[in-house]
C-alpha positions in Angstrom: 7.4 -2.1 -7.9 5.8 -3.1 -4.6 4.2 -0.8 -2.0 7.1 -1.2 0.5 9.4 0.5 -2.1 7.3 3.6 -2.2 9.2 6.6 -0.8 7.6 8.8 1.9 5.0 11.2 0.4 5.2 9.1 -2.8 1.9 8.5 -4.7 1.2 5.3 -6.5 -1.7 3.3 -8.0 -2.4 -0.2 -7.0 -2.1 -2.7 -9.9 -2.4 -6.0 -8.1 -2.4 -8.0 -4.9 -0.3 -11.2 -4.2 -2.0 -11.9 -0.9 -4.2 -15.0 -0.6 -7.2 -15.9 1.5 -8.0 -13.9 4.6 -5.1 -11.5 4.1 -6.4 -10.6 0.6 -9.9 -10.1 1.9 -8.6 -7.8 4.7 -6.7 -5.7 2.3 -9.7 -5.4 0.0 -11.9 -4.5 2.9 -9.5 -1.7 3.8 -9.9 -0.3 0.2 -6.6 -1.6 -1.3 -8.0 -2.5 -4.7 -6.5 -2.2 -8.2 -6.8 1.3 -9.6 -6.8 3.0 -6.1 -4.4 5.7 -5.3 -2.1 5.1 -2.3 0.2 7.7 -0.6 3.0 6.8 1.9 2.3 9.0 4.9 5.1 8.1 7.3 6.9 5.3 9.1 7.3 4.3 12.8 10.6 5.2 14.5 12.0 1.7 13.7 10.8 1.8 10.1 8.0 -0.8 10.4 5.0 -0.5 10.1 4.4 2.3 7.6 1.2 4.5 7.4 -0.5 4.7 4.0 -3.4 6.9 2.9 -6.0 4.9 1.0 -9.3 6.5 0.0 -9.1 9.2 2.7 -8.2 6.7 5.4 -4.8 6.0 6.9 -3.9 2.4 7.4 -0.7 0.9 8.8 0.9 -2.1 7.0 4.0 -4.0 7.9 6.7 -4.3 5.3 5.9 -8.0 4.6 2.2 -7.0 3.9 3.2 -4.1 1.7 5.5 -6.4 -0.4 2.4 -8.2 -1.6 0.8 -5.1 -3.1 2.0 -4.2 -6.6 1.9 -0.5 -7.6 3.1 1.9 -10.3 4.1 5.5 -9.5 1.2 7.9 -10.0 1.2 9.0 -13.7 3.4 6.2 -15.0 0.7 3.7 -16.1 
């Protein structure tokens, strides 16, 4: 499952990143690392971008960015 498929208020754990180069470094700097809990907080009126809570910080990611983040639903390991 990828992060863009996570329903609103859904909780998941990051398992991997498909991003390369600067995009990968940016996600990692924002705290998106394997083993971290992510919660979908809400979407913009047109559905893109979506706000995600990562380590007590809310970040906004576009759908194409969220597709590169692999997750499992919290508790499903």
